[in-house]
C-alpha positions as CSV (number, residue, x, y, z in Angstrom):
1,M,3.1,15.0,-54.0
2,S,3.5,17.5,-51.2
3,K,6.9,19.4,-51.0
4,I,8.7,21.3,-48.3
5,I,9.6,24.7,-49.6
6,F,10.6,28.2,-48.8
7,D,10.1,31.3,-50.8
8,C,11.8,34.6,-49.8
9,A,13.5,37.7,-51.0
10,I,17.1,38.6,-50.3
11,S,19.5,41.5,-51.1
12,L,22.2,41.2,-53.7
13,D,24.7,40.7,-50.8
14,G,22.6,37.9,-49.4
15,F,20.7,39.5,-46.5
16,F,17.2,38.3,-45.6
17,A,16.7,40.9,-42.8
18,G,18.3,44.0,-41.4
19,D,19.7,44.9,-38.0
20,N,17.8,45.7,-34.8
21,R,14.7,43.6,-35.5
22,S,11.8,44.0,-33.2
23,P,7.9,44.1,-33.4
24,E,8.4,47.9,-33.7
25,N,11.0,47.4,-36.5
26,P,10.0,44.1,-38.3
27,M,12.8,42.7,-40.5
28,G,15.1,45.5,-39.4
29,G,13.2,47.9,-41.6
30,V,14.5,46.5,-44.9
31,S,11.2,45.1,-46.2
32,P,10.5,48.1,-48.5
33,K,13.9,47.6,-50.1
34,I,14.0,43.8,-50.7
35,H,10.2,43.4,-51.2
36,A,9.7,46.4,-53.5
37,W,8.9,44.0,-56.4
38,M,6.2,42.3,-54.4
39,F,4.5,45.5,-53.1
40,K,4.0,46.6,-56.7
41,Q,1.9,43.5,-57.5
42,K,-1.8,43.6,-57.3
43,A,-1.8,39.9,-56.3
44,F,0.0,40.7,-53.1
45,W,-2.6,43.2,-52.0
46,K,-5.5,41.1,-53.2
47,H,-4.3,38.3,-50.9
48,L,-4.4,40.8,-48.0
49,G,-8.0,41.7,-49.0
50,M,-6.9,45.2,-49.9
51,E,-6.8,47.4,-53.0
52,G,-3.2,48.2,-54.1
53,G,-0.4,47.5,-56.5
54,E,0.4,48.8,-59.9
55,E,1.2,45.6,-61.9
56,D,-0.8,42.4,-62.7
57,G,1.7,40.5,-64.8
58,A,4.1,37.6,-64.5
59,D,5.3,38.7,-61.0
60,S,1.7,38.7,-59.8
61,R,1.2,35.2,-61.1
62,L,4.3,34.0,-59.1
63,I,2.8,35.4,-55.9
64,E,-0.6,33.8,-56.7
65,D,1.1,30.4,-57.3
66,V,3.0,30.2,-54.0
67,F,-0.1,31.1,-52.1
68,A,-2.2,28.6,-54.0
69,R,0.3,25.7,-53.6
70,T,0.8,26.2,-49.8
71,G,-1.4,24.2,-47.5
72,A,0.4,24.9,-44.2
73,Y,3.2,27.2,-42.9
74,I,6.0,26.9,-40.3
75,M,7.6,29.9,-38.7
76,G,9.8,30.8,-35.8
77,K,8.7,32.6,-32.7
78,R,10.7,35.7,-33.5
79,M,9.0,36.1,-36.9
80,F,5.6,35.5,-35.3
81,E,6.3,38.2,-32.7
82,E,7.4,40.7,-35.2
83,G,4.4,40.1,-37.4
84,E,1.6,39.5,-34.9
85,V,0.9,43.2,-34.2
86,H,1.0,44.1,-37.9
87,W,-0.5,41.3,-39.9
88,P,-4.2,41.6,-40.9
89,E,-6.6,38.9,-39.8
90,D,-6.5,35.7,-41.8
91,L,-3.3,36.7,-43.7
92,F,-2.1,33.1,-44.2
93,K,-5.4,31.4,-45.0
94,A,-4.0,28.1,-43.7
95,D,-2.7,26.5,-40.5
96,V,0.5,28.1,-39.2
97,Y,2.8,26.2,-36.8
98,V,5.0,28.5,-34.7
99,L,8.2,27.0,-33.2
100,T,8.4,28.2,-29.6
101,H,9.2,27.2,-26.0
102,E,6.1,29.1,-24.9
103,E,3.0,27.1,-24.2
104,R,-0.1,28.8,-25.7
105,E,-3.5,27.7,-26.9
106,P,-4.1,27.9,-30.6
107,W,-5.0,31.3,-31.9
108,V,-8.1,30.8,-34.2
109,Q,-8.6,33.8,-36.5
110,Q,-11.7,34.7,-38.5
111,G,-11.4,32.9,-41.8
112,T,-9.2,29.9,-42.3
113,T,-6.0,30.9,-40.4
114,T,-5.1,29.2,-37.1
115,F,-1.8,29.6,-35.3
116,Y,-0.6,26.5,-33.4
117,F,2.3,26.8,-31.0
118,V,4.7,23.9,-31.1
119,N,7.1,23.1,-28.3
120,D,8.7,19.9,-29.4
121,G,11.0,20.7,-32.3
122,I,11.1,21.1,-36.0
123,H,10.3,17.5,-36.9
124,N,7.1,17.4,-34.9
125,A,6.0,20.8,-36.3
126,L,6.6,19.3,-39.8
127,E,4.5,16.2,-39.1
128,K,1.6,18.4,-37.9
129,A,2.0,20.7,-40.9
130,K,1.9,17.8,-43.3
131,K,-1.4,16.7,-41.9
132,S,-2.8,20.2,-42.3
133,A,-1.4,20.6,-45.8
134,G,-2.8,17.4,-47.3
135,E,-1.6,17.2,-51.0
136,K,-0.4,20.9,-50.9
137,D,3.1,22.0,-49.9
138,I,4.5,23.1,-46.6
139,R,6.1,26.5,-46.7
140,I,8.9,27.3,-44.2
141,Q,8.0,30.9,-43.8
142,G,11.0,32.2,-41.8
143,G,12.9,33.7,-40.3
144,C,16.4,32.8,-41.3
145,D,17.1,30.6,-38.3
146,T,14.0,28.5,-38.9
147,I,14.8,28.1,-42.7
148,R,18.3,27.1,-41.9
149,Q,17.2,24.5,-39.3
150,Y,15.1,22.8,-42.0
151,L,17.8,23.1,-44.6
152,N,20.5,21.7,-42.3
153,A,18.2,18.8,-41.4
154,G,18.0,17.9,-45.0
155,L,14.3,18.5,-45.2
156,I,13.9,21.1,-48.0
157,D,12.8,19.9,-51.5
158,E,12.7,23.3,-53.3
159,F,13.2,27.0,-52.7
160,F,12.5,30.1,-54.7
161,I,14.5,33.2,-53.9
162,H,13.9,36.7,-55.3
163,I,17.3,38.6,-55.5
164,T,16.7,42.4,-55.3
165,P,19.4,44.6,-56.8
166,V,20.3,46.4,-53.5
167,F,23.2,46.1,-51.1
168,L,22.2,46.2,-47.4
169,G,25.8,45.9,-46.0
170,S,24.7,44.3,-42.7
171,G,21.9,42.3,-41.2
172,V,21.0,38.6,-41.2
173,R,22.3,36.6,-44.1
174,L,20.0,33.8,-45.3
175,F,22.6,31.1,-45.8
176,D,25.1,31.8,-43.0
177,G,25.7,28.6,-41.1
178,M,24.4,26.4,-44.0
179,D,25.9,22.9,-44.3
180,K,27.4,23.2,-47.7
181,D,27.6,19.4,-48.3
182,K,24.0,18.6,-47.4
183,Y,22.4,18.7,-50.9
184,D,22.9,18.3,-54.6
185,M,21.3,21.5,-56.1
186,Q,19.8,22.2,-59.5
187,I,18.7,25.5,-60.9
188,A,15.2,24.7,-62.1
189,E,14.1,28.1,-63.3
190,V,15.4,31.7,-63.7
191,I,12.9,34.5,-64.3
192,P,14.2,38.1,-64.8
193,S,12.0,41.0,-63.8
194,N,12.4,44.7,-63.5
195,L,12.9,44.9,-59.8
196,T,14.3,41.4,-59.0
197,T,15.6,38.1,-60.3
198,H,13.6,35.0,-59.4
199,I,15.6,31.8,-59.1
200,R,14.0,28.4,-58.3
201,Y,16.2,25.6,-57.0
202,K,15.5,22.0,-56.6
203,L,17.3,20.1,-53.8
204,T,18.2,16.4,-53.4
205,K,19.7,15.3,-50.1
206,K,23.1,13.6,-50.5
């Protein structure tokens, strides 16, 4: 059965992104710090169609798994604008629904990625993503505001966070503004690694 998930990295003090985010400074420049574990994995670079990475072990398999299980993505306009100028063609290899007030025709890329621009809210974006995903999962890609909207609407079934042992001190915290009484939560899996700690949570709406 299809699930609604998110999968992201945060710092030890809970930050998803840094300050002063822009297309020229995506994620506030903190990606090399909180995603260091991912950049070392051959699976990450293979997904980009590039050579790279030093490791091909358990962490690589986690990356392969989340790409394999995802049939559609949802993201916010800000994340799209930060990534659009940097992402390689056909990065997502699935339909991507961008939450925005801007009206824009779908952006069909070479390969299997098409970006659709949704103007009528998170629930309608989700219904469209479900149709694209089929039996696969829908991944709420980000940024934080988009993830929190789906969390606070009681729509998330599972999430996987990768806690990097670094303090950022400021930026955008993943769970700020979260409705603390929305879910019963269960730790489903804890996987230690050299550069991060992977924790998978299963959620049940109260």
